C-alpha positions in Angstrom: 10.3 -14.5 18.1 11.6 -17.4 20.1 11.9 -17.3 23.6 15.3 -17.8 25.2 17.3 -21.0 25.3 20.8 -21.5 25.9 21.2 -22.3 22.3 19.1 -19.4 21.2 21.5 -17.0 23.3 24.5 -18.6 21.8 23.3 -18.2 18.3 22.2 -14.7 19.1 25.7 -14.0 20.6 27.6 -15.3 17.5 25.2 -13.4 15.3 25.8 -10.0 16.9 29.7 -10.6 17.2 29.8 -11.7 13.4 27.6 -8.7 12.4 29.4 -6.3 14.7 32.8 -7.2 13.0 31.3 -6.8 9.4 29.3 -3.6 9.9 31.9 -2.0 12.9 33.4 0.4 10.3 30.7 1.0 7.8 27.3 2.7 7.6 25.4 -0.2 8.9 24.7 -0.5 12.8 23.6 -3.6 14.6 20.7 -3.4 17.1 20.2 -6.5 19.4 16.8 -7.9 20.7 15.3 -5.3 23.0 14.9 -2.4 20.4 11.5 -2.6 18.7 10.9 -2.5 15.2 7.9 -0.2 14.9 5.1 -1.4 12.3 3.2 1.9 11.5 0.6 0.2 9.4 -0.2 -2.1 12.7 0.2 0.6 15.1 2.6 -1.9 17.3 6.3 -2.8 17.6 7.8 -6.2 17.5 11.1 -7.7 18.7 13.3 -9.2 16.1 16.3 -11.1 17.3 18.7 -8.6 15.5 18.2 -5.6 13.5 20.6 -3.9 11.2 20.0 -0.4 10.0 21.7 1.5 7.3 22.6 5.0 8.6 21.1 6.6 11.8 18.3 4.7 13.0 14.8 6.5 12.3 12.3 6.6 15.3 8.8 6.4 15.5 7.5 9.5 17.4 11.2 10.3 18.5 11.0 7.4 20.7 14.3 5.8 21.0 13.0 2.1 21.3 11.2 2.2 18.0 13.0 2.0 14.8 11.3 2.5 11.7 14.1 1.7 9.0 15.6 -2.0 9.3 17.4 -3.0 6.4 18.3 -6.7 7.6 16.2 -8.5 10.1 17.3 -11.8 11.9 14.9 -14.1 13.6 16.2 -17.3 15.3 13.7 -20.3 15.1 12.7 -22.7 17.6 9.7 -25.2 17.7 7.3 -23.9 17.4 7.8 -20.5 15.9 4.6 -18.8 14.7 6.3 -16.7 11.9 7.7 -19.4 10.2 6.1 -22.5 8.5 8.2 -25.0 7.3 5.5 -26.7 5.1 5.0 -23.5 3.0 6.5 -24.2 -0.3 6.2 -21.0 -1.6 7.3 -17.2 -0.1 3.8 -15.6 0.0 2.3 -18.5 2.1 4.9 -17.8 4.7 2.8 -16.2 7.6 3.3 -14.2 10.6 5.9 -11.3 11.1 7.7 -11.8 7.9 4.6 -11.2 6.2 4.1 -7.8 7.9 7.6 -6.7 7.4 7.8 -7.2 3.8 6.2 -4.0 3.2 8.8 -2.1 5.1 10.5 0.1 2.4 13.6 -0.1 4.0 13.8 -4.1 4.2 16.3 -5.8 2.0 16.7 -9.2 4.0 15.1 -11.4 6.4 17.0 -14.0 8.0 15.7 -17.0 9.7 18.5 -19.0 11.6 17.2 -22.6 12.7 18.3 -23.4 16.3 17.8 -27.4 15.9 19.7 -27.8 12.4 22.5 -26.0 10.7 20.2 -24.1 8.4 19.9 -20.7 7.4 17.4 -19.0 5.2 17.7 -15.7 3.8 14.7 -14.0 2.1 16.1 -10.8 0.0 14.4 -8.2 -1.7 14.8 -8.9 -5.6 15.0 -5.8 -8.2 11.3 -5.4 -8.5 9.9 -3.7 -5.4 7.5 -6.3 -4.4 9.2 -9.4 -5.5 11.4 -11.7 -3.0 14.0 -14.3 -3.5 15.3 -16.7 -1.3 18.7 -18.6 -0.5 19.3 -21.5 1.8 22.3 -22.8 3.5 22.7 -25.7 5.3 25.5 -27.7 7.1 28.5 -26.1 9.0 30.5 -26.0 6.1 28.6 -23.7 4.4 28.8 -19.6 4.5 25.8 -17.1 4.4 26.6 -14.4 2.3 24.3 -11.0 2.9 24.6 -8.8 -0.1 23.2 -5.9 1.6 26.3 -5.6 4.0 28.8 -7.5 2.2 28.8 -9.7 5.2 30.1 -13.4 4.9 28.9 -15.3 8.0 30.4 -18.8 8.2 27.6 -21.4 9.4 30.3 -22.7 11.7 30.7 -19.3 13.4 26.9 -19.1 13.6 26.5 -22.3 15.5 29.7 -22.0 17.7 29.2 -23.6 21.0 25.7 -24.8 20.2 24.8 -28.0 21.3 25.7 -30.2 18.4 23.1 -33.0 19.7 20.5 -30.8 19.0 21.5 -30.2 15.4 20.2 -32.5 12.6 
């Protein structure tokens, strides 16, 4: 999880706006950073940038800030981000939070949004329970499609008002 910057805030605002429009009249609910995603096996909470839940949020021990059932997680990357390793060529070698979250039975997609380039990587649960696939979109003309919510997120909208001099 990255600390705030102007571009981080803009990307988060844009994602929240796009996901709210997509999920507004469906069974999905979008929760911003500030709500914990509880990891029972580690007995701790973490703060993704954006959480999407299907149906009512399941709460750990009834605590309103500890969600157990994320179906989509968004993480906005900055340099350095401990949970993402651009050198890792294969999914099992990626570390940090994503590795811990893959065991969550509700989780269907984990989305990395780069802050310094127009690039979004989506890891999604494949048909088999423990297999994950990946798609990557680059460039402002691309569109990110989230199968779980039927969301179509234009990269131009994700990166709206982001300082283009920082995008490679």
